N, C-alpha and C positions, 0 to 999 in steps of 0.2 A: 633657387627656391622653387619647388614644384607647386602645382595648382592646389594640391591637398593641403600643403603647409600654409599657403596664402589664405585659403578659405578658412582654415582653422583659426588663424590669427585674426582675420576680419570678424569671425564669429565672436571671438573673445573680446574684441574692442567695441562691438556694436551690441548694446543690450537687446534691441529688438530682434536682431538676427540670432542672438544667443537664446532667447526664449523660443524662437522657431526651431533652433537646433535641438533644444531639450525636448520639444514636442516630437520632433522626428526621432529622437532617441527612444522615446516611449513607444512609438509605432514600430521601430525596429525590434524592440524586445518583445512586443506582442507577436510579431511574425516569427521571431526566434523560438518562442514557446510552442507555437504550432508545429514548426519543423522538428523540434526536439522530440515532441510527442510521437511523431512518426518513427523516430529512430528506435524507440522502445519496442513498438509493435513489429516493425519490419525486421529489426535486429533479432527479435525472438524467433521469427520464421527462419532467418538465415542460420542461426546457431543450432537449429535442429539438423542441419546437414553439414556443418563445418565448424571446427574449433575456433575459439576466440582469437588466438595468436595469428594464424595465417589469414583469417578473415579480416582482421584489423590492418595487417600489413598490406594485403591486396587493396583494401579500401584506400589506404594512404598513398600507395603508389599511384593509383588513379587520381586521387585528389591532388597530388603533386603535379601531375600533368595538367589538370584543370587550372590550378592556380598559376602555372607557368604561362599557359595560353592567355589567361586573364591579365596577368601582370605585365608580361613582356610582349604579348602579341596584340591584344585588343587595346589596352590602356597605355602601351608604350612606355612603361616605367624603365628607367635605365638599369641595365643588368650590371651589378657590381656586388662583390662580397660585402656584407654589412659590417659596420663598425661594432665592436664589442660583441663578437659572435656568441659569447657565453650567455647573453640575454636570451637568445633563441633556443639554446640548449635547455635552459631552465624552463622557459615557456613551453617548448615542444615536449619536454619530458613530462611536465605536469598534465598537459592535455592528452598525451599518449597514454599515460597511466590511468587517467579518468576513463578514457574510451575502452581500454583493455579491461579494467575492473567491471565496467558496465556489462560487457558481453560475457565475461566469466560469470558474473552474478546471474545473468539471464539463463545460464545453464542449470542453475539451482533453484531459481524462483521465477515468478511471473512479472509481467510489465507493471501491474498495479502495485505490487510490493516494492519494486524498485522506484516507482513513482512516489511512494511514501517516504523513502529515504531521501529522494531528490528534494523534498520540501525543506530539508534541513539546510540547504545550501545558502539561502539569503542571510540567515542569522550567523552562519559560519563566516560568510563573506564580510559581514559587518565587523567581526572580530579581526579578520586578516587586514581589512582596510584600516582599522585603528593601528594595528601592528606595523604595517608596511608604509602607510601614507600619513599616519596621524589623523586620519579622517574619522571624526566622531559622527555618530548617527543621532539625529534629533529624536527626542522622545516621541514626538508625533509620528515620525516615520516608523519607529519600532512598534508603536501601538497599531498602526495600519498594517504592518507586516504580521503581527500576531492575529489580527482579525482575518487577514487573507489566509493565514495558516490554518485557522480553525475551519474555515470553509473548505480548504484543500483536504484536510484530514477527514472531514465529513464525506467528501466526494470519494476519497480513496477507499473508505470502508463502506461505501454505498449506503450511508445513512443507517447502518446497523450497529447499535450500541454493543451487542454481544460480540460482533466481529472486532470492534476496537479493543474490548477487554481481553479477548483471547488472542491478540496479535502475537505471533511467534517470530521472534528475531532469530533467523537461521543463518547459515553460512553465507548464502547469497547476499542477504541484507548487510552483514558485517563487511564483506568484501566491497560492496558498492559504497558503503559509508566512507571507507578510506579513500576511494576514488572521488567521491563528492567533496571531501575535504581538499583534495588536490585541485579540483576545479574551482572551489571557492577561493583558494589562494591565487589562482590564475588570473581572475578578473582584475583585482587591484594591481597585480604585477604588470598587466598589460599597460595600465596607465603610468606606472612607475618607470617601466623600461622603454616607453615610447620616446623616440627622439625626433618626431616630426617626419618620419619616413613615409613614402608612398604606401597607403594601406594594403594595396595588392602585392607589392613587393615584400612588405612586412609579413603578410599572410603566407606568401610562398616560402620564405625562409623558416617560419615557424613550422610549416608543413614538412619541409626537408628535415628539420630537427626531430620532429615527431616520428618520421619514417625511420630515421637512423636509430632512434630509441626502440622501435618495434622490431628491428631486424633480428635480434637474438631470440625473440619469442615466436617468430613465425616463418623465418626464411626457409628453413629446411622442410617444414611441412608444406609450405606453399609451393616449393619447387617439386614436391612429390605428388601434388594434387592432380587428380584426373579430371580436368575441367569438363570433358565431354560427358561425364556422368552426372554432373551437378544439375539439379532442376533449375528451371528458368527463374523461380522465386529468389534463388541466391544471387543470380546476376542482377535482377531488379533491385534487390535490397542493397547490394554493393554499390550500384549506380546511384541510388537515392542517398545512401550514406556518404558517398564520396562527393557528390555535387551539392546536395541540399543541406545535409547536416554536418558538413565539414567546411566546404568552401563558402557557401552562402552564410551559414550561421557564424563563421569566423568573422566575416566582414560586418555582419549585423552587430555582433558582440563588441568588436573593436570600435565601431561607430558609436554605439551607445556608451561604452565605458569611458570614452573621451568627453562625454557630455553630461553624464549622470553619475551620482555617487554609487559605489559598489552595491550597497544594500538595495537601492532602487533598481539597479540593473538586474540583479538576480531575483528580486521580488516577483518578477514575471514567471519565475519557475513554478510559483504556486498555481498557475493556470495549466501547467503541463498535465497533472492528473486528470483534469476535466477533459482535455483534448485527447488523452490516451483512451479514456472510457468511450468517448464518441467514436474514435477510430476503431477501437475493438468492436463496437457495435456495428459499424459499417463493414468490418471484415467478417461479420457473421458469428462473432463470439459472444453475443448476448447484449441486451440493453439493460441498464439499471432502472429502478422504479423512479417515479416522478420526484420523490423526496430528495434524491441525490442532486437534482438540478438546483435545489434551494441552496445547497452548499456551494455550487458553482457561482450562484448569484452573490452570496456572501463574499466569496473570494474576489469577484469582480468589483464589488463595492469597496473592499479594503484596498485594492490596487488603485482604483480611481482616487480615493482619499490620499493615498501615498503619493500619487503623481502630482496632485495639486499642492502638496506641502512644499515649503521652501527646501532647497537642497542643503 
């Protein structure tokens, strides 16, 4: 039995440690939402110079290398083919599909609009958690999620009622919605398919499966890419996506999904639009007016209420 399995079992048997684990799960998802926000803005910059298929494949090849170093080099997980490999094909396929649709959508729309679609994920996840795990969401948690969603919608449309009423659901939004549904299913399935494996080894094999799923969509284009002509922003974006929003966020998501119900895990996605707007401002794409930050405050209050409610 490895250290991760022992630690998880001790957490389950000790109520005080269990509360601490849940608290750390909330902190993990807070960091997750910050890192995911960066993927929208940096991803949009990269898709201006490279198609989604080869871009995602390049990213996952690099991520596979990072996860291998973490799992088998730094944390010394035993290298062995996993049991029930079909689990990883399902999980890897779902997350690869989500990532691919996100970057295809960014070719048709902007980060703020994709952030709007992203806010549907927690409620979709609640439905999948009920379907896959029989996990019912408490009414108080649903109310808190709705409050957080209202704040997120206010932030997304920058506090402008006219913008909300004139929201145009285009091709990019529809494509990304399908991907969001895949990601919403991915979170409860992480819990369902977990067998107590080392989390770094588990993450490596999910990444391998995702890479295999992406090969048909980008292998030929990636092989034909003239890397010398690509601007530095593409290299920076790929490095960020491979290390921060794939390797790191996978570990954060897996850690939280083993300690929190699926709706609470993905409820932190409601903070992503606020972080996107902040990042877009820092990148020189303009700042919203002060009323927008009131929506961010409402979202934060809803998430605090959700975190304090029983699981």
